[in-house]
C-alpha positions, 0 to 999 in steps of 0.5 A: 680431220687436219690439226696443226700443233703450233710449238714442237716441244715438250708438250706439242711434241708429245700430243703431236706425236700421240694424234697421228695415231689417230688423225688424218692429218697432223702438222707441227710448226716448229723451227731450226734444228728441231724442225730439220731433224723432224724432216729428215729423221722423224719424231721420237718420242720416249714415254712412260707409256710407251716409246714411239716413232712418227715417220714421216713427219709433216712440219714447216716453220711457215703457217702460210704453207698449211692453209685453213685446219680444223683445229690448232693446238697452240703449245708454244711458252706462255710468253710466245702466244701472242706472236703465234696467234698472229702468225697462225691467223692464215690457218684459221677459217670461219669453223676454225678454233684453237686451244692452248695448253700453256702454264697460267691463265692468260692464253685464252684471252690473248688469243681472244684478242687477236683471232676472235673469241668465238675460235679459243677454247680454254685448256691445260695439259699435266705431262712432264715432258721435254725436248732431248735433243733436235727431233726427240721427245721425252715423256719422262712423268705425270699423266697425260692429261688435258683439261679443256673447254669452252670459255662459258663452260658450255657443253659444245658440239666442238668440244664433243668433237674433240673429246671424241678425238682425244678418246680414240687416242692412246696416250691421251686422257682428256676431261672437261671441268666444269669450270675451265677457268677454276681448273686453269686458275688451280694448276696455276697456283701449284706451278707458280708456287712450286716452281717459283718457291723450287727456282728461288731454293734451287732444292727438290720439292720434298726439301723445301716442303720440309723446312718451316722456313720454306715451307711458310714461303710456299703456304704464303704463295698458294695463298697470295695467288688464291686471294687474287683468283677470288678477287677475279671470281674466278675460284 
């Protein structure tokens, strides 16, 4: 099996690194100093579930060098998804499918618009992880969970196959929600409200959720996102 990890930051570096422990061929698409460090010194991952090092690392900044792959994990930032989809076309063959793991709810439709709906799953992930420095990832907290499924929530052969990959990979937990679209919106409610209010107040969660004024703001943000999801028949 050949899997490309498009984006080797906190999410892609962690999950891609773990997958090297169970999959024959993992190729990272990265750039700049991070790419250079990975190629020269490997990928170091510190994790609450056990530290590890990937050495050697297959990595490039040119998807055309890779050729057709079985799976693409899309782990760039949400605002980079459309550009990433255009760049990954040389890796997408008739049977290739892509799994986005961004926050937000738009990545699956953005990928489908460029690559074709038949190539796209939907998903999200939950670890707290980040780049410490080039070639060095820290998984600092939270279960490294991936939720994923077909856009129509069907139980396809490729979903079952990917479940098998994740099950035999240490340090990854995966499940298939009954409604993957609802699962994306549920995470979006949490991330948008908590992160948005944290960015505004610049204080820890425990403070803004306990102060009456900021707690009221938090509740209103959650309700607003929930109402949007209901209006779109997603919850």
